[in-house]
C-alpha positions as CSV (number, residue, x, y, z in Angstrom):
1,M,-7.4,10.4,-8.2
2,N,-7.7,6.7,-7.6
3,I,-5.7,4.4,-4.8
4,T,-5.0,1.1,-5.3
5,L,-3.3,-0.8,-2.5
6,L,-1.5,-3.4,-4.7
7,V,-0.8,-7.1,-2.3
8,I,0.9,-9.6,-3.0
9,G,-1.0,-13.2,-2.3
10,K,-4.4,-13.8,-0.7
11,T,-5.9,-12.2,2.8
12,D,-5.6,-15.6,4.1
13,A,-7.0,-14.1,7.9
14,S,-11.1,-13.8,7.4
15,Y,-10.9,-11.3,10.9
16,I,-8.3,-9.1,8.7
17,Q,-10.5,-9.2,5.3
18,E,-14.0,-8.2,7.4
19,G,-11.7,-5.6,9.3
20,M,-10.2,-4.8,5.6
21,D,-13.8,-4.0,3.8
22,I,-15.3,-2.2,6.9
23,Y,-12.5,0.8,6.2
24,I,-12.7,0.3,2.0
25,K,-16.8,1.4,2.6
26,R,-15.9,3.8,4.3
27,L,-13.0,5.0,1.7
28,K,-15.5,4.9,-1.4
29,H,-17.3,8.5,0.3
30,Y,-13.6,10.0,-0.1
31,V,-12.1,8.7,-3.0
32,N,-12.0,5.7,-5.6
33,F,-10.4,2.9,-3.6
34,S,-9.1,-0.4,-4.7
35,V,-7.0,-3.4,-3.8
36,E,-5.7,-5.6,-6.0
37,V,-4.2,-9.1,-5.5
38,I,-1.1,-10.3,-7.3
39,P,-1.5,-14.2,-6.7
40,D,1.6,-15.5,-4.2
41,I,4.6,-16.8,-6.0
42,R,5.4,-20.3,-4.6
43,K,8.7,-20.4,-3.0
44,G,10.3,-24.1,-4.4
45,K,13.3,-25.5,-4.5
46,N,15.0,-23.6,-7.2
47,T,13.2,-20.8,-6.3
48,S,16.0,-18.4,-4.5
49,E,14.3,-15.1,-2.6
50,E,15.8,-12.9,-5.4
51,L,14.3,-14.5,-8.0
52,Q,11.5,-14.2,-6.3
53,K,11.6,-10.8,-5.7
54,I,12.2,-10.4,-9.4
55,K,9.2,-12.1,-10.6
56,E,7.2,-10.7,-7.9
57,G,8.7,-7.5,-8.7
58,E,7.8,-7.8,-12.9
59,I,4.0,-8.7,-12.2
60,I,4.0,-5.2,-9.6
61,L,5.7,-3.0,-12.9
62,S,3.4,-4.0,-15.5
63,K,0.4,-1.8,-13.3
64,L,2.8,1.0,-13.5
65,A,1.5,3.6,-16.7
66,A,1.9,7.2,-17.3
67,G,0.2,9.5,-14.6
68,K,0.4,6.8,-11.6
69,E,2.8,7.3,-8.2
70,M,4.1,3.8,-7.2
71,H,4.8,4.0,-3.1
72,L,6.1,0.9,-1.4
73,F,5.1,0.0,2.0
74,D,8.4,-0.8,3.3
75,E,10.4,-0.6,6.9
76,R,13.1,1.3,5.7
77,G,10.4,4.3,4.4
78,K,10.6,7.1,5.7
79,S,7.6,7.6,8.5
80,F,5.1,9.8,9.3
81,S,2.3,10.6,11.8
82,S,-1.3,10.8,10.8
83,K,-1.7,14.3,9.7
84,E,1.7,14.5,7.9
85,F,0.1,11.0,5.4
86,A,-2.8,13.0,5.0
87,R,-0.8,16.3,4.1
88,F,1.1,13.8,1.3
89,I,-2.1,12.5,0.2
90,E,-3.6,15.5,-0.5
91,Q,0.2,17.3,-2.0
92,K,-1.0,14.1,-5.1
93,M,-4.3,15.2,-5.3
94,L,-2.9,19.0,-5.1
95,N,-0.7,18.1,-8.1
96,S,-3.1,15.9,-10.2
97,V,-2.0,12.4,-9.5
98,K,-4.3,10.6,-11.0
99,E,-3.6,7.4,-9.4
100,L,-1.5,6.4,-6.3
101,I,-0.6,2.8,-5.5
102,F,0.6,1.7,-2.6
103,V,2.1,-1.7,-2.6
104,I,2.8,-4.5,0.1
105,G,5.2,-6.8,-0.8
106,G,6.0,-10.6,-0.4
107,P,8.1,-11.8,2.5
108,Y,11.0,-11.3,0.8
109,G,10.7,-7.8,0.1
110,F,11.2,-5.8,-3.5
111,S,13.2,-6.2,-6.1
112,E,15.9,-3.5,-6.9
113,E,14.0,-2.6,-9.7
114,V,11.3,-2.4,-7.9
115,Y,13.0,-0.1,-5.6
116,Q,14.3,1.8,-8.7
117,K,11.1,2.9,-10.1
118,A,9.2,3.6,-6.7
119,H,7.9,7.4,-5.5
120,S,9.0,6.5,-2.4
121,K,9.5,4.3,0.5
122,I,7.1,4.3,3.9
123,S,7.6,3.2,6.9
124,L,4.7,2.5,9.3
125,S,6.8,1.8,12.0
126,K,10.1,0.1,13.4
127,L,8.0,-2.4,14.8
128,T,7.5,-5.7,12.3
129,F,4.0,-6.5,11.6
130,S,2.9,-9.5,9.1
131,H,1.9,-8.8,5.6
132,Q,-2.0,-9.8,6.8
133,M,-1.8,-7.5,9.4
134,V,-0.6,-4.6,6.7
135,R,-3.4,-4.5,4.6
136,L,-5.6,-3.4,7.8
137,L,-3.4,-1.0,9.4
138,C,-2.8,0.4,5.2
139,V,-6.5,0.6,4.2
140,E,-6.9,2.3,8.1
141,Q,-4.6,5.3,7.8
142,I,-5.5,5.7,4.2
143,Y,-9.7,6.3,5.4
144,R,-7.5,8.2,8.6
145,A,-5.7,10.1,6.1
146,F,-8.8,11.3,4.1
147,T,-11.6,11.7,8.2
148,I,-8.2,14.7,8.4
149,L,-8.5,16.1,5.3
150,K,-11.7,16.4,5.4
151,G,-12.4,18.0,9.3
152,E,-14.2,14.9,10.2
153,P,-13.6,13.9,14.1
154,Y,-12.3,10.0,13.1
155,H,-9.0,11.5,14.5
156,H,-8.0,12.8,18.1
157,E,-4.5,14.2,19.4
């Protein structure tokens, strides 16, 4: 199985990128993992928030193909414990999902069409985080999930 983290805009803060790089390197031992960046669509004076979401959504949806499942990180999504998230990923592997695509949207969220085509919405917390910080949290949680599935001592309860 392949896992792709799809994000809008580059990671600006070097400390976040450094943290992500640590977990991306660790993830290579468990799964084919990549981060794909969709360039920012800058909001101009004639670009509404809705139009920006639609333009970003078109690019996001262009990444879908047969055998790929798209799951959105969204504040209104389902909350998981780390063990539950690990079981979620395990179930996808057992169901022979070719690729999981986890998506972190832009500043205004997702277009309606992206919501309709998504397989699920996942919430990291009831708290609100910057889109930059969420990237690091997502990569770490995916890594944590694999250590849980392998019975390794990274996760403690």
